[in-house]
C-alpha positions as CSV (number, residue, x, y, z in Angstrom):
1,P,12.6,15.1,-1.3
2,K,13.1,12.1,-4.4
3,A,12.3,9.9,-1.3
4,D,8.4,10.7,-1.3
5,D,7.7,9.6,-5.1
6,V,9.5,5.3,-3.9
7,L,6.5,3.4,-3.3
8,F,8.8,-0.1,-3.7
9,V,11.4,-0.8,-2.7
10,I,13.4,-4.3,-4.0
11,F,15.6,-6.9,-2.5
12,P,16.7,-9.7,-2.7
13,S,15.5,-12.8,-0.1
14,A,17.3,-13.8,2.6
15,R,15.7,-16.9,0.8
16,G,16.8,-17.2,-2.5
17,G,14.9,-15.2,-4.8
18,Y,13.6,-11.6,-4.7
19,N,11.4,-9.7,-3.0
20,W,9.0,-6.7,-3.5
21,Q,8.3,-4.0,-0.3
22,C,5.0,-1.3,-0.5
23,V,7.1,1.1,1.4
24,P,5.2,3.0,4.8
25,D,2.8,5.8,4.3
26,V,4.7,7.1,7.9
27,L,7.6,6.2,9.0
28,G,7.5,3.9,11.0
29,G,3.5,3.6,9.9
30,F,1.5,0.3,9.1
31,G,0.3,1.7,6.2
32,Q,1.4,1.5,1.8
33,R,1.7,4.2,-0.1
34,K,0.4,2.6,-3.1
35,A,-0.9,-0.7,-1.9
36,V,-1.4,-3.7,-4.2
37,P,-4.1,-5.1,-5.7
38,V,-6.4,-7.1,-2.8
39,E,-6.4,-10.2,-5.2
40,W,-3.2,-11.0,-4.1
41,R,-3.6,-10.6,-0.7
42,G,-2.3,-14.6,0.2
43,A,-3.4,-16.1,-2.9
44,K,-2.1,-19.9,-4.0
45,N,-1.9,-19.4,-7.2
46,L,0.1,-16.0,-7.0
47,A,1.9,-16.7,-10.9
48,S,-1.4,-17.6,-12.6
49,L,-3.3,-14.3,-11.4
50,T,-0.5,-11.8,-12.6
51,G,0.8,-13.4,-15.2
52,V,4.3,-12.9,-13.4
53,K,5.8,-16.3,-14.3
54,T,7.9,-16.9,-11.2
55,A,5.9,-13.9,-8.4
56,T,5.6,-17.6,-6.1
57,F,4.3,-15.1,-2.6
58,C,2.1,-11.6,-1.6
59,H,1.7,-11.8,2.4
60,P,-1.8,-11.5,3.2
61,A,-1.8,-8.1,4.3
62,G,-0.1,-7.5,0.6
63,F,2.6,-5.7,1.8
64,L,5.7,-7.9,0.9
65,G,6.1,-10.7,-1.8
66,A,8.7,-12.7,-4.1
67,T,9.6,-13.9,-7.3
68,K,12.6,-16.1,-8.1
69,T,13.7,-12.8,-10.5
70,L,14.8,-9.7,-10.4
71,E,13.5,-8.8,-13.8
72,D,9.5,-10.4,-11.8
73,A,9.8,-8.5,-9.2
74,I,10.5,-5.4,-10.6
75,A,7.3,-6.7,-13.2
76,M,5.0,-7.3,-9.6
77,A,6.3,-3.3,-8.9
78,K,5.3,-2.1,-11.9
79,I,1.1,-4.3,-12.6
80,A,0.6,-2.9,-8.6
81,V,1.9,0.5,-9.3
82,E,-0.4,0.9,-12.4
83,S,-3.8,-1.3,-10.8
């Protein structure tokens, strides 16, 4: 039941740094419990757009993103939750 409230997960990236990922709205689905802001999706200037210094990537579909630090991955998820 606690997992019903989880909107994002954060984990180490195989490429270095950290990823944040949206939790699907249904098990095995491609929807998102909480979508990230549309302007983040595929943005080339993600760090300046979000104010998160090490934000480097947001997938064009918006379900996954990357930062260089754990703190910044957490910050991106918080901003998305509050948007």
